[in-house]
N, C-alpha and C positions, 0 to 999 in steps of 0.2 A: 185695310189701314184705317178707315173711318171708324170701324168697330173698336180697334185698339185705342184710338184717340179718345173716343167716348168713354171707354172703360177706364182709361188712365185719368181722365178728368173726374169721373165718379169716385175712383179710388182715392185720389188726392184730396178732393173736397170733403169726402166723408170722414177720412182719417183726421184731417186738420180740424174739422168741426168737433169730432168726438174727443180728440186729444186736448183741444182747446189750450194751446200753450199760453195764450194771452191771459186766460182765466187762471192758469197755474202760476203765472209770474208773481202776483202779489203774495201768494203763500210762500213761494220760493224766497222772495225778498225778506219776509219776516223771519223765516227759519234760518237764513244765512246772514242776518244783520250783524252778528258779532264776528263774522269772518272777514278776512281781507280779500282783495280782488282775486288774487291767485287761488286762494282756497275756495272762493265762491265759483270761480271758473271750473275748478276741478270737480266740484259738486254737480254743477250743471252738466259737465261732460259725462261723468259717471252715470248720472240719472238718465240721460238721453241714451247712452249706450245700453244700459241694463233694460230700459223700456223697449228699445229697438229689438234686441235679441229675444225678449219675452214675447213680443208681438209675432216675431218670426216663428218662434217655437209653437205658439198656439195656431198660427196660420197653417203649419205643416202637420201638426199632430193634435190640435185642439179637440176636434170632433171625436177622434178615437179615444183621447184621454178622458173627455167628459163622459162618454158612453161606458168606458171601462170602469171608472170609479162611481158612476151614477151621479155625477155632479151636474147641476144645471147653472145656467148663466144667472138665473134669478137668485141663487144662493150667493153668487159673487156680488150681486147688487146689494144684498142684505149686509154682508160682511163689510163691503166698501162703505155703506151707509153708517155703520157703527164706528169704523175707523175715522171717517170724515167728521162725525158728530163729536167724538172725543177731542179730535184735533181742533175743531171749531171752538169748543169750550176753552181750551188752553189759549187760543188766539184772542177770544173775547175778553179774557182776563189778563191779556198782555203777558202771559207767562213765557211765550216763545222768545219775545224780545229781551226778556230779563235773564235768559240763560247765558251765563258767562262760561265760555269754553276755554279751559286751560290750554296752554301751548302744547303740553304733552298729550292732551286728549283730542286735539283738533282732527288728527287723521281718523280716529275711531268715530268721531262725531260726523265727519264728512261721509264715511262709509255707511254709517247708520241711516242718516236722513236721505242720502242719495238713492238708497234702495227702497226703503219704506219711511215715509209715505210718498216721496216724490216720484220715483220710477213706477212703483206699484202701491196704491191703485190710482194715483193722480194722473200721471201721463198715460200709463198702460192700464186703463180701467176696464170694467165689464163691457162698456160700449165698444172700445177699440178691439178688445179680444173677440167679441162676437162678430164685429165687422171683418176682422182678419179671417176668421173661420168661414164665414159666408162667402166673402169675395174669393177666397182660395178655392172653394167648392164650385164657384161660378167660372173660374179660370179653366176653360176646357183645353186650351192650347199652351204650348211652351211660351210663345210671345206674350200671351196674356198674363202668364205667371211672372215673367220678367217685368212687364209693365207694372204689375202690382208691387213687386219688390222695389222697383225704382220709385214708385209713388210713396211707399212707406219710408224709404231712405230720405227722400226730399223733405217730407214732413218732419222727420226726426232732426234733420239738419236745421230746419227753420225753428224747431222747438229749442234747440241748443242756442241758436243765435238770439232768440227772444229772451231766454233765461239769462244769457250772458250779458245782454244789454241792461238788465235790471240794476246792475251796479251803478250806472249813471243816475238812475231814478232814485235809488237809495241815498246817494250823495246829495241830490237836489232836495229831497224831502226833509232830511235831517231826522234827529231822534224823535221829536214831537210828531212830525208828519208820519213817521213809520208806525208809531204807537196808535195814532188815530186810524191809519189805514188798516193796521192789524186787527183792531177791534171791529171795524166795519166789515172786513173780509171774513172775520170769525163768524159774524152773524150770517153772512151769505153762505159760507161753507156749511154751517149748521142747517140752513134751509135746504141746500143741495143734498145734505146727508139724509134728511127726512124724505125727500123725493126719491132718492136712491133706495132707501129702506123699503118704502111702501110700494115702489114700482116692482121690487123683487118679491115682496110679501104677498101682494094681491094675486098674482097668477098661481102661487102655491096654495093659497087659501081656496081659490076657485077650483083647483084640481081636487083638493080634499073634499069640498062640497059636492062636486060632480061625481066623485067616486063613492 
């Protein structure tokens, strides 16, 4: 029982730290600034659900899939870094806040941003995917696998709640506050992008040099 509790705490804390819903919230706020509360809630819900099932998919088949296609987690980091950098540039220039979504295009817009970049790679990024694969391999018993699934579920519920709460913050900040926050977060996202990119590139270059 003690082993299960320890494993559960490890699973929960590691996923919560890697997914970092609090860090995702400002990006979510800026990308959904033009949507009403109902549409913003739908976006948060879909992003959380897509990320949840993506993590489960990689937890159960990730290692096999990576080996079959010869994909490395470092490649995921490089691609994630490029996506983050481009998104950060748009945020830095306040482009995201200026996007006016027509009533007829709202559903398509929600579907688009809820999957990419919110669900993948922001919520379900290389770190969360790697963590899911490693922890699933460490789960030697059925109770441990159940504990891992419960931990993932709890983290994703918390992620949805945090993103859902961003509506109140958007209302409090107003348009000027949102634009300032967006530019600030754009800079931070670009820094994160560089870290992602080079953390994936460095091991690949080292492998090339060693071989």
